[in-house]
C-alpha atoms as one frame of an Amber mdcrd trajectory, in Angstrom:
protein
   0.000   0.000   0.000   1.652   3.199  -1.184  -0.767   5.383   0.835  -1.369
   7.741  -2.089  -4.860   9.214  -2.267  -6.912  12.377  -2.461  -4.987  13.814
  -5.437  -5.870  14.767  -9.004  -5.373  12.170 -11.749  -2.036  13.679 -12.796
  -0.699  14.177  -9.268  -1.832  10.700  -8.197  -0.146   9.032 -11.175   3.057
  11.015 -10.634   3.256  10.271  -6.910   2.659   6.549  -7.471   5.467   6.519
 -10.037   7.868   8.192  -7.596   7.099   5.703  -4.828   7.083   2.654  -7.109
  10.487   3.545  -8.535  12.049   3.147  -5.075  10.322  -0.217  -4.578  11.417
  -1.491  -8.000  14.996  -0.407  -7.272  14.946  -2.415  -4.029  13.105  -5.494
  -5.297  14.657  -5.672  -8.795  11.721  -7.627 -10.309  12.086  -9.509 -13.595
   8.489  -8.648 -14.404   5.609  -6.784 -12.797   1.971  -7.846 -13.065  -0.617
  -5.090 -13.282  -4.381  -5.395 -13.287  -7.264  -3.590 -14.941  -7.469   0.116
 -15.694  -6.714   2.242 -12.632  -4.264   5.134 -12.348  -2.020   2.726 -10.432
  -2.044   0.394 -13.443  -0.747   3.064 -15.810   1.689   4.510 -13.254   3.229
   1.074 -12.699   3.493   0.449 -16.446   5.216   3.778 -17.083   7.637   3.293
 -14.210   8.531  -0.266 -15.211   8.996   0.648 -18.877  11.412   3.471 -18.032
  13.329   1.063 -15.769  13.425  -1.637 -18.487  11.337  -4.054 -16.401   8.955
  -6.331 -18.294   5.213  -5.791 -17.853   2.340  -8.279 -17.790  -1.116  -6.701
 -18.097  -4.010  -8.755 -16.757  -7.410  -7.823 -18.268  -5.699  -6.450 -21.369
  -7.646  -5.504 -24.492 -10.814  -4.126 -22.900 -12.175  -1.115 -24.762 -15.182
   1.204 -24.533 -16.410   4.724 -25.089 -16.128   7.525 -24.094 -12.482   7.511
 -25.145 -11.599  10.344 -22.769 -12.739   8.339 -19.745  -9.752   7.989 -17.359
 -10.067   4.201 -17.254 -10.046   3.955 -21.060  -6.936   6.136 -21.308  -5.223
   3.913 -18.742  -6.199   0.712 -20.615  -4.995   1.836 -24.035  -1.664   3.269
 -22.885  -0.934   0.300 -20.621  -1.600  -2.221 -23.398   0.820  -0.419 -25.729
   3.513  -0.493 -23.037   3.051  -4.130 -21.975   5.237  -7.111 -22.897   2.616
  -9.740 -22.044  -1.088  -9.171 -22.604  -3.368 -11.557 -20.734  -6.906 -11.274
 -22.090 -10.224 -12.470 -20.731 -12.094 -13.184 -23.984 -11.914 -13.271 -27.784
 -13.414  -9.781 -27.955 -10.293  -8.409 -26.268  -8.065 -10.061 -28.888 -10.089
  -8.360 -31.639  -9.709  -4.991 -29.899  -5.935  -5.382 -29.676  -5.613  -6.424
 -33.331  -7.327  -3.175 -34.331  -4.414  -1.366 -32.643  -1.811  -3.669 -34.232
  -1.045  -5.411 -30.951  -0.627  -9.119 -31.743   2.616 -10.225 -30.050   2.444
 -12.076 -26.724  -1.354 -11.821 -26.514  -2.687 -14.747 -24.495  -6.312 -15.790
 -23.992  -6.247 -17.003 -20.398  -9.685 -16.231 -18.943 -10.550 -13.953 -16.061
  -8.930 -13.840 -12.622 -12.162 -12.336 -11.266 -13.890 -15.591 -12.220 -11.169
 -17.514 -10.364 -11.922 -15.446  -7.265 -15.667 -15.837  -7.738 -15.440 -19.630
  -7.838 -13.136 -19.749  -4.824 -15.418 -17.645  -2.613 -18.969 -18.113  -3.961
 -19.973 -20.375  -1.071 -19.288 -17.451   1.289 -21.898 -15.172  -0.315 -24.518
 -15.517   2.409 -27.877 -14.020   3.312 -26.613 -12.915   6.727 -24.837  -9.964
   5.100 -28.154  -8.892   3.574 -29.954  -9.365   6.870 -27.353  -7.152   8.567
 -28.739  -4.265   6.500 -32.332  -5.194   7.426 -33.111  -6.273   3.876 -35.117
  -9.216   2.565 -34.120 -11.586  -0.218 -34.915 -10.351  -3.743 -36.790  -7.375
  -2.270 -34.360  -4.614  -3.238 -32.351  -3.155  -6.108 -28.631  -2.655  -5.474
 -27.222   0.571  -6.942 -23.674   1.876  -7.294 -22.756   5.157  -8.931 -19.349
   6.781  -9.286 -18.233   7.439 -12.893 -17.287  11.024 -13.704 -19.763  11.298
 -16.592 -22.604  10.377 -14.224 -21.695  12.129 -10.986 -19.587  15.155 -11.967
 -22.423  16.744 -13.962 -25.160  18.205 -11.746 -27.879  17.783 -14.392 -27.063
  14.118 -15.048 -26.657  13.239 -11.360 -29.915  15.008 -10.511 -31.783  13.078
 -13.216 -30.371   9.720 -12.113 -31.277  10.346  -8.467 -34.805  11.429  -9.420
 -35.192   8.217 -11.451 -34.022   6.183  -8.456 -36.608   7.924  -6.266 -39.374
   6.939  -8.673 -38.087   3.360  -8.946 -37.986   3.244  -5.148 -41.800   3.465
  -5.142 -41.863   0.019  -6.768 -38.538  -1.566  -5.819 -36.603  -0.671  -2.660
 -33.416   1.098  -3.718 -30.202   0.388  -1.802 -27.566   2.899  -2.876 -23.941
   2.117  -2.026 -22.563   5.646  -1.730 -19.112   6.108  -3.256 -17.041   8.953
  -1.673 -16.887  10.802  -4.994 -20.648  10.567  -5.405 -21.315  11.769  -1.866
 -18.946  14.686  -2.375 -20.773  15.787  -5.532 -24.243  15.257  -4.056 -23.281
  17.651  -1.268 -21.511  20.064  -3.624 -24.580  20.279  -5.879 -26.995  20.570
  -2.937 -28.774  17.302  -3.780 -28.643  15.698  -0.308 -32.420  15.950   0.081
 -32.799  13.460  -2.785 -31.300  10.715  -0.610 -33.871  11.068   2.189 -36.216
   8.350   0.922 -33.484   6.013  -0.337 -31.627   3.475   1.771 -27.938   4.365
   1.607 -25.018   2.263   2.811 -21.253   2.724   2.830 -18.916   0.852   0.443
 -18.686  -2.862   1.284 -15.994  -5.534   1.218 -15.978  -8.157  -1.542 -17.864
 -10.909   0.320 -20.482  -8.507   1.689 -20.976  -6.800  -1.670 -21.290 -10.046
  -3.595 -23.821 -11.282  -1.061 -25.858  -8.102  -1.586 -25.719  -8.643  -5.358
 -26.668 -12.313  -5.063 -29.878 -11.632  -3.148 -30.940  -8.476  -5.009 -33.832
  -8.279  -7.475 -31.467  -6.650  -9.959 -28.507  -4.259 -10.061 -28.110  -0.704
 -11.367 -24.489   0.394 -11.740 -21.871   2.249 -13.744 -19.086  -0.001 -12.409
 -17.180  -2.293 -14.745 -16.536  -5.023 -12.209 -20.051  -5.083 -10.783 -21.596
  -5.642 -14.217 -19.569  -8.805 -14.572 -20.095  -9.960 -11.001 -23.855  -9.622
 -11.427 -23.524 -11.617 -14.655 -21.575 -14.388 -12.902 -24.271 -14.575 -10.223
 -27.070 -14.624 -12.807 -28.500 -11.328 -11.530 -29.919  -8.916 -14.162 -28.120
  -5.596 -14.452 -28.782  -2.112 -15.832 -25.538  -0.322 -16.678 -25.506   3.476
 -16.730 -23.162   3.767 -19.700 -23.152   4.096 -23.484 -21.025   0.961 -23.811
 -19.712  -1.945 -21.750 -16.124  -3.152 -21.636 -17.656  -6.575 -20.956 -19.783
  -7.055 -24.125 -20.269 -10.731 -23.274 -22.589  -9.687 -20.434 -24.956  -7.985
 -22.886 -25.890 -11.240 -24.641 -29.492 -12.210 -24.106 -30.303  -9.071 -22.145
 -28.632 -10.113 -18.890 -27.045  -6.662 -18.895 -28.681  -3.673 -20.607 -27.335
  -0.164 -21.161 -28.957   3.056 -19.963 -26.567   5.941 -20.764 -26.787   8.708
 -18.153 -29.869   6.999 -16.745 -31.929   7.295 -19.941 -35.005   5.030 -19.894
 -33.927   3.869 -16.446 -37.466   3.810 -15.057 -38.843   1.875 -18.023 -36.045
  -0.697 -17.799 -36.486  -1.035 -14.049 -40.238  -1.515 -14.464 -39.461  -4.603
 -16.541 -36.918  -5.679 -13.903 -34.569  -6.471 -16.803 -35.737  -9.737 -18.310
 -32.963 -11.889 -19.825 -34.097 -13.600 -23.027 -31.401 -16.199 -23.512 -29.440
 -18.763 -21.555 -26.329 -17.289 -19.974 -23.009 -18.630 -21.279 -19.787 -18.522
 -19.276 -17.146 -16.826 -21.482 -14.490 -16.084 -18.840 -12.578 -19.342 -18.500
 -12.811 -22.273 -16.105 -11.345 -20.837 -12.917  -7.721 -21.654 -13.796  -6.718
 -18.266 -15.183  -4.044 -17.530 -12.562  -2.417 -20.929 -13.167  -2.278 -20.264
 -16.907  -0.645 -16.869 -16.372   2.006 -18.316 -14.050   2.749 -21.131 -16.519
   3.172 -18.698 -19.417   5.503 -16.489 -17.395   7.637 -19.438 -16.270   7.875
 -20.695 -19.855   9.109 -17.273 -21.002  11.703 -16.886 -18.230
């Protein structure tokens, strides 16, 4: 834990690079493994590249719009810096080919699915009961992306839609610090009065809340997929998903900036096709380790 937080995107990335450089100098790694699309991901890739340390990117090849979204910038730049690209699905391979990235691209599956399989028996109703909720009697909501919460008009519209949905389905809003900050900054606190709000949860608690929800509303990348793995319908507040596999059969549907959110919620999101499992067999981590050892 580098204990870097509360900074702008540029300052955060720079500070992580400064602190990681010292660690890399001490540890002298042959390769670093980086995950996903955070500022830490890109900062680690930049630092390693300048220090001539090889880079393995897990969850490589994911793409989506808007292209100026911080996560998308981090994904694209990291993939072009990486020596090994470990992808979750065939769609990711197609994305990388469009950018002329074809060397050392490996279809390995998804480490999040590994984790899901290892811990799924721990997703229990007691965590739902702790919040005084009943099984399948609530809609779990998370909201934190800049294009949804940094614009007062958009955030106001989404919250008003949630209030109306709450008249039919109990809304449980997991309040992200960024979202809470903007709700207060825009003077929208009164819109939370009739909604049940809870603080961010740990993995086991959160997955339990997803498992026993009626459906999920989110703008999170990970939560879309976790709902999919649990067979829980999801409405995603985005124009596009980096996990297109989840959209098959209507298991996950898109509602950019909350458009048509009430209409979609009224239907409770009805999947129309059997759900396939496109993210491997739970042995992704083993495959990655084997590939790295073979290349050593």
